[in-house]
Each structure stands twice: as structure tokens, then as C-alpha cells.
C-alpha positions as CSV (number, residue, x, y, z in Angstrom):
1,M,-18.3,20.4,5.6
2,S,-18.4,17.2,7.6
3,N,-15.2,15.2,8.1
4,V,-17.2,11.9,8.0
5,H,-17.6,10.2,4.7
6,L,-19.3,7.0,3.7
7,I,-17.4,4.3,1.7
8,F,-18.7,0.9,0.6
9,G,-17.5,-2.3,-0.9
10,F,-15.5,-5.1,0.6
11,H,-12.2,-4.2,-1.1
12,A,-12.2,-0.6,0.0
13,I,-13.3,-1.3,3.6
14,T,-11.0,-4.3,4.1
15,S,-8.0,-2.3,2.8
16,R,-8.7,0.6,5.1
17,L,-9.2,-1.7,8.1
18,R,-5.8,-3.2,7.5
19,Q,-4.0,0.1,6.6
20,N,-5.7,2.8,8.7
21,P,-8.3,1.4,11.1
22,D,-8.2,4.6,13.2
23,S,-10.0,6.4,10.4
24,I,-13.0,4.1,10.5
25,K,-15.8,5.1,12.9
26,E,-18.1,2.1,12.3
27,V,-18.8,-0.6,9.7
28,F,-22.3,-1.6,8.5
29,L,-22.7,-5.2,7.3
30,D,-25.7,-6.8,5.7
31,S,-27.1,-9.2,8.4
32,T,-28.0,-11.8,5.8
33,R,-24.4,-12.2,4.6
34,R,-22.9,-15.5,5.8
35,D,-20.2,-16.0,3.2
36,Q,-16.4,-16.1,3.7
37,R,-15.9,-12.4,2.8
38,A,-18.4,-11.4,5.5
39,R,-16.8,-13.7,8.1
40,D,-13.3,-12.4,7.3
41,L,-14.6,-8.8,7.6
42,K,-16.2,-9.5,10.9
43,K,-13.0,-11.0,12.2
44,L,-11.0,-8.1,11.0
45,T,-13.3,-5.5,12.7
46,E,-12.9,-7.5,15.9
47,T,-9.1,-7.6,15.6
48,Q,-9.0,-3.8,14.9
49,C,-11.5,-3.0,17.6
50,V,-13.8,-1.3,15.1
51,R,-17.6,-1.2,15.8
52,L,-19.6,-3.5,13.5
53,I,-23.3,-2.9,13.0
54,F,-25.5,-5.5,11.4
55,C,-28.4,-4.0,9.3
56,D,-30.6,-4.9,6.4
57,E,-30.0,-4.4,2.7
58,A,-32.5,-1.5,2.4
59,R,-30.7,0.5,5.0
60,L,-27.4,0.0,3.2
61,A,-28.9,1.0,-0.1
62,A,-30.4,4.2,1.5
63,M,-27.0,5.0,3.1
64,S,-25.0,4.5,-0.1
65,G,-27.6,5.8,-2.6
66,S,-26.8,2.7,-4.7
67,I,-27.5,-1.0,-4.8
68,R,-23.8,-1.6,-5.6
69,H,-22.7,-1.5,-2.0
70,Q,-21.8,-5.3,-1.9
71,G,-23.6,-5.5,1.5
72,V,-21.1,-3.4,3.4
73,A,-20.5,0.2,4.2
74,A,-18.4,2.3,6.6
75,N,-18.2,5.8,7.9
76,I,-14.6,7.2,7.8
77,D,-13.1,10.2,9.5
78,T,-11.2,12.0,6.7
79,T,-9.0,13.9,9.3
80,C,-7.4,10.6,10.2
81,C,-6.6,9.4,6.7
82,H,-2.9,10.1,6.4
83,I,-0.8,6.9,5.8
84,D,2.6,6.3,4.2
85,I,3.6,3.6,1.8
86,E,5.0,1.3,4.5
87,D,1.5,1.3,6.1
88,V,0.1,-0.1,2.8
89,L,2.9,-2.6,1.9
90,K,3.2,-4.2,5.4
91,T,-0.5,-5.1,5.5
92,L,-0.9,-6.6,2.1
93,T,-1.8,-10.3,1.8
94,E,-1.5,-10.2,-2.0
95,P,1.1,-8.8,-4.5
96,A,1.1,-5.0,-4.4
97,L,-0.5,-3.1,-7.2
98,L,0.4,0.6,-7.1
99,L,-0.2,3.6,-9.5
100,V,2.4,6.3,-9.5
101,L,1.6,9.6,-11.1
102,D,4.6,11.9,-11.9
103,G,3.3,15.4,-11.9
104,V,-0.3,15.1,-13.1
105,Q,-1.7,18.7,-12.8
106,D,-5.2,18.4,-14.3
107,P,-7.8,17.6,-11.5
108,H,-10.1,15.9,-14.0
109,N,-7.3,13.5,-15.0
110,L,-6.4,12.8,-11.4
111,G,-10.1,12.1,-10.5
112,A,-10.4,9.8,-13.5
113,C,-7.2,8.0,-12.4
114,F,-8.8,7.4,-9.0
115,R,-11.8,5.7,-10.6
116,V,-9.6,3.5,-12.7
117,A,-7.4,2.6,-9.7
118,D,-10.5,1.7,-7.7
119,A,-11.9,-0.4,-10.5
120,F,-8.8,-2.6,-10.7
121,G,-8.0,-2.9,-7.0
122,V,-5.0,-0.6,-6.8
123,H,-3.7,-0.6,-3.2
124,A,-2.4,3.0,-3.3
125,M,-1.7,5.9,-5.6
126,I,1.5,7.9,-5.2
127,A,2.3,11.4,-6.4
128,P,4.9,14.1,-5.6
129,K,3.8,17.0,-3.4
130,N,5.2,19.6,-5.8
131,R,4.1,20.1,-9.4
132,A,1.0,17.9,-8.9
133,V,-2.7,18.9,-8.4
134,G,-3.3,17.2,-5.1
135,L,-6.8,16.3,-3.7
136,T,-9.0,19.2,-4.7
137,A,-12.7,19.4,-4.6
138,T,-12.8,18.9,-8.4
139,V,-10.7,15.7,-8.0
140,H,-13.2,14.4,-5.4
141,K,-16.1,15.2,-7.6
142,V,-14.7,13.5,-10.7
143,A,-13.5,10.5,-8.7
144,S,-17.1,9.8,-7.6
145,G,-16.1,8.3,-4.3
146,A,-12.9,6.6,-5.4
147,A,-10.7,9.2,-3.7
148,D,-12.1,7.8,-0.4
149,T,-11.4,4.2,-1.2
150,V,-7.9,4.3,-2.8
151,P,-5.2,5.6,-0.5
152,Y,-3.4,8.7,-1.9
153,I,0.2,9.1,-0.7
154,S,1.9,12.5,-1.4
155,V,5.7,12.3,-1.2
156,T,8.5,14.8,-1.1
157,N,10.9,12.9,-3.3
158,L,9.4,10.6,-5.8
159,A,12.6,8.9,-7.0
160,Q,13.5,8.1,-3.4
161,T,10.1,6.6,-2.9
162,L,10.5,4.4,-5.9
163,R,13.8,3.2,-4.6
164,K,12.1,2.4,-1.3
165,L,9.4,0.4,-3.2
166,K,12.2,-1.7,-4.8
167,Q,13.4,-2.6,-1.3
168,Y,10.0,-4.2,-0.7
169,G,10.3,-6.2,-3.9
170,V,8.1,-4.0,-6.0
171,W,8.9,-4.0,-9.8
172,I,8.8,-0.4,-11.1
173,I,7.3,-0.2,-14.7
174,G,7.3,3.2,-16.5
175,T,5.3,4.0,-19.6
176,A,7.0,5.7,-22.5
177,A,6.1,6.0,-26.1
178,E,9.6,5.3,-27.3
179,A,10.1,2.2,-25.1
180,N,11.2,-0.9,-27.0
181,C,9.1,-3.3,-25.0
182,D,5.4,-3.5,-26.1
183,L,2.8,-3.9,-23.4
184,Q,1.4,-7.0,-25.2
185,L,4.8,-8.7,-24.9
186,A,5.6,-7.7,-21.4
187,K,5.5,-10.2,-18.6
188,I,3.9,-8.5,-15.6
189,D,4.4,-10.6,-12.5
190,G,4.6,-10.1,-8.7
191,P,4.3,-6.8,-6.9
192,V,4.1,-4.0,-9.5
193,A,4.1,-0.2,-9.5
194,W,3.0,1.5,-12.7
195,V,4.5,4.9,-13.3
196,L,2.8,7.4,-15.6
197,G,4.0,10.9,-16.4
198,A,2.3,14.3,-16.6
199,E,0.1,15.4,-19.4
200,G,2.1,16.1,-22.6
201,K,5.5,15.8,-20.8
202,G,5.7,12.3,-19.6
203,M,7.9,11.2,-16.7
204,R,10.7,13.4,-15.5
205,R,14.3,12.3,-16.2
206,L,15.1,11.0,-12.7
207,T,11.8,9.2,-12.4
208,R,12.4,7.5,-15.7
209,E,16.0,6.5,-14.7
210,T,14.6,4.9,-11.5
211,C,12.2,2.6,-13.3
212,D,13.2,-1.1,-13.6
213,Q,11.5,-1.3,-17.0
214,L,9.9,0.9,-19.6
215,I,6.9,-0.2,-21.6
216,S,5.0,1.3,-24.5
217,I,1.3,1.1,-25.2
218,P,0.7,0.1,-28.9
219,M,-0.9,2.9,-30.9
220,L,-2.5,1.8,-34.2
221,G,-4.2,5.0,-35.2
222,S,-3.1,8.6,-35.9
223,V,-3.3,9.8,-32.3
224,E,0.2,10.0,-30.8
225,S,-0.7,9.9,-27.1
226,L,-3.5,9.0,-24.6
227,N,-5.0,10.6,-21.6
228,V,-3.2,9.6,-18.5
229,S,-6.3,7.9,-17.0
230,V,-6.8,5.9,-20.2
231,S,-3.2,4.8,-20.2
232,A,-3.5,3.8,-16.6
233,G,-6.7,1.8,-17.3
234,I,-4.9,-0.1,-20.1
235,C,-1.9,-1.0,-18.0
236,L,-3.9,-2.0,-15.0
237,F,-6.2,-4.1,-17.0
238,E,-3.3,-5.9,-18.6
239,T,-1.9,-6.5,-15.1
240,Y,-5.2,-7.9,-14.0
241,R,-5.5,-10.1,-17.1
242,Q,-2.1,-11.6,-16.7
243,R,-2.7,-12.3,-13.0
244,C,-6.0,-14.0,-13.7
245,D,-4.3,-16.2,-16.4
246,R,-1.6,-17.3,-14.0
247,E,-4.1,-18.0,-11.3
248,R,-6.2,-20.2,-13.7
249,T,-3.0,-22.0,-14.8
250,W,-2.0,-22.7,-11.3
251,K,-5.4,-24.0,-10.4
252,N,-5.5,-26.3,-13.4
253,Q,-2.1,-27.7,-12.5
254,S,-2.9,-28.3,-8.8
């Protein structure tokens, strides 16, 4: 199997250029793009000494097999894709948004979490090396390309990693059905790491104790729990919604 994969979209490629430029072989940009995102991307490729190839929209569509490429694509070398959490945090120009999975063992669930993480602009996913599924072929298939766009960081000691995130000013929020704070009432601000537990078991004790805050997702029906990827989607959407509301408020006041 080839070690070269194609990724596309400004968020995915810009993040990789900042965090792991050595993994990018070349970037393809729609030659008709003259907007700020295209100019920023061009400048970033120059800074990182990555080859930039201008091409037409038809070629990008043929390469990606989709018209949803946003006018940019890149070939990445998957053998050069290892990064650690510091690589991600030190290059961010916006508040961190991280998804931490404590022991998810179902590859379909992990693949679905990748898709949710990609949809809401998560900067990285973090999981323990042990008692977790890892990046299997099934995960890549279910992720539908998102496993190549969202950095996946496998760590030896999850609680220690969470404490390290706190040193960078990241607020650690765990999800627990018995938590007193409801998601609708929670104020989600600044750099955030959402922590979700394994299927049917939830977070481990030490992981739970390391969280800064525990939040519950309101459940109105008879079902007692949600799939981990569904829970992740709900929490990430609420984070996105609150950030958008604050940005609109700030713009109206300025």
C-alpha cells in the first residue's frame, strides 16, 4: 500500500503545514483563488518550504473525487505523521479544541469520532496506547478521510497528558451522566479538551479525577446513554455554537 495519501480542505492542510510540514510532499491550489485564505496558504507553504502547485478546479476535482475540496489539496507521507501534543498547541493561532477518548475500543466508533472531529475543526484527538483500538484499517474506512486530516496522538499516560494540557491553559471537561452541570447551562470558553469515556464504561477513575469539570448531556427519552461519537458531536457543536455567539457579540460591541 502506498504511504502517500491525498487530503483536501483549507483547515486540514493549514493545520498540517503548521504542525507537521515534513509530512507534506506538495500542495495543489486552485489558480483562480485570490482570496485571503489562498494568500495565507501560499505564504505558509513558502515559510515551510513546501512545494506549491497551481492547477485548475477540474484537476482538483479529479484528484479528490469530489467537488468539496475547497480549491486546495495536498499529498502527505503517512510515514512522517507522528506528532505530539506540544507540536499542536505551540502552532495554534486560535483557542485549542481537543477531543480525548479514554479507551474507545470499537473501530467504528473511533472512525465516526474522526468524522465528527473533522467537521467541527478539532485540532487533535488524544487516546491512550493501551485499552484503545488505535488506527486500524476499519477506522480509516469509517473515518472517510478524516483520519488523515485530524492529528491522532497516542499517549502512554492519559492522566499525565491531561495535566500537561492544563499547563498550556486548556480547560478539561469530562462527560458523565451523573454530573450536576447540564451541557445547556455550561459556559464553554477558551481552550477546551472534551474527554469522553469508553463504550458502556465511561471514563476511568483517574481520568475523571483529572478533569476540571464534569458535564452531563440532557437525556429526555428512555435511552440511558449515547454512542460516543454522537456524544462527541453534541459537545463539539455546543462549543462551536458558544464560540460563534461570543464572536458575534464581540463584533457588535466593537
